[in-house]
C-alpha positions in Angstrom: -0.5 0.1 -0.1 3.1 2.1 1.1 4.7 1.7 -2.1 1.8 2.6 -3.9 0.7 5.6 -2.8 4.5 6.8 -3.2 4.1 5.8 -6.9 1.1 7.9 -6.9 2.4 10.9 -5.6 5.9 10.4 -8.1 3.7 10.5 -10.9 1.6 13.1 -10.0 4.9 15.5 -9.5 6.3 14.3 -12.8 3.2 15.2 -14.3 2.0 18.5 -13.0 4.1 20.6 -14.7 3.0 19.6 -18.2 -0.5 19.9 -17.0 0.5 24.2 -15.6 1.7 24.2 -19.2 -0.9 23.0 -20.7 -3.2 25.2 -18.8 -1.1 28.3 -19.8 -1.8 27.4 -23.3 -5.4 27.1 -22.4 -5.6 30.5 -21.1 -3.1 32.5 -23.4 -4.6 30.9 -26.7 -8.8 29.9 -26.0 -11.3 31.3 -24.8 -11.9 29.9 -21.8 -11.9 31.7 -18.8 -13.0 31.5 -14.8 -14.7 27.9 -14.3 -13.7 26.5 -17.1 -9.9 26.7 -16.7 -9.6 24.2 -13.8 -11.9 21.8 -15.2 -9.6 21.9 -18.0 -6.8 21.8 -16.4 -7.9 18.5 -13.6 -9.1 16.7 -17.4 -5.6 17.6 -18.3 -3.3 16.0 -15.6 -6.6 13.1 -16.0 -5.4 12.0 -19.3 -2.1 12.1 -19.1 -1.6 10.4 -16.2 -4.0 7.7 -18.3 -1.9 8.2 -21.0 1.2 7.0 -19.1 -0.5 4.3 -17.6 -1.2 2.8 -20.5 2.3 3.7 -22.7 4.6 1.8 -19.4 2.2 -0.8 -19.5 0.6 0.0 -15.8 -2.9 -0.6 -17.3 -4.5 -2.2 -14.2 -3.2 0.1 -12.3 -5.6 2.8 -14.7 -8.1 4.0 -11.3 -4.5 5.0 -9.4 -2.4 6.8 -12.0 -6.1 8.7 -12.6 -6.0 10.0 -8.8 -2.3 11.3 -9.4 -3.7 13.2 -12.9 -6.4 14.6 -10.5 -3.6 15.8 -8.0 -1.3 17.1 -10.4 -4.8 19.2 -12.4 -5.7 20.2 -8.7 -2.2 21.1 -8.4 -1.8 23.4 -11.9 -5.2 24.9 -10.6 -3.5 26.5 -7.2 -0.3 27.5 -9.5 -3.0 29.0 -11.4 -4.7 30.8 -8.9 -1.5 32.0 -7.6 -0.2 33.7 -10.4 -3.4 35.2 -11.9 -3.5 39.1 -11.0 -5.8 39.8 -8.1 -8.8 41.7 -9.6 -9.4 43.3 -5.8 -6.0 44.9 -6.2 -6.6 47.2 -9.1 
């Protein structure tokens, strides 16, 4: 159990910067704004982690990898919220 948890956290840590990059691309080159960006970020993280599981022959652990993708998407959303300019300060 502990080994699987460490594997999920490692995958999430590896995929999070990639997910953040895709979120930045969505933000710059699509009209998606507001509440849609976190959904796109989480979906991207899940797709990346699922692709990772299939590519490396871990299809049996697809649920665990999808959870890692969810974590990476949430991390990307957190980075987006920190970097996003504060509208109240203006």
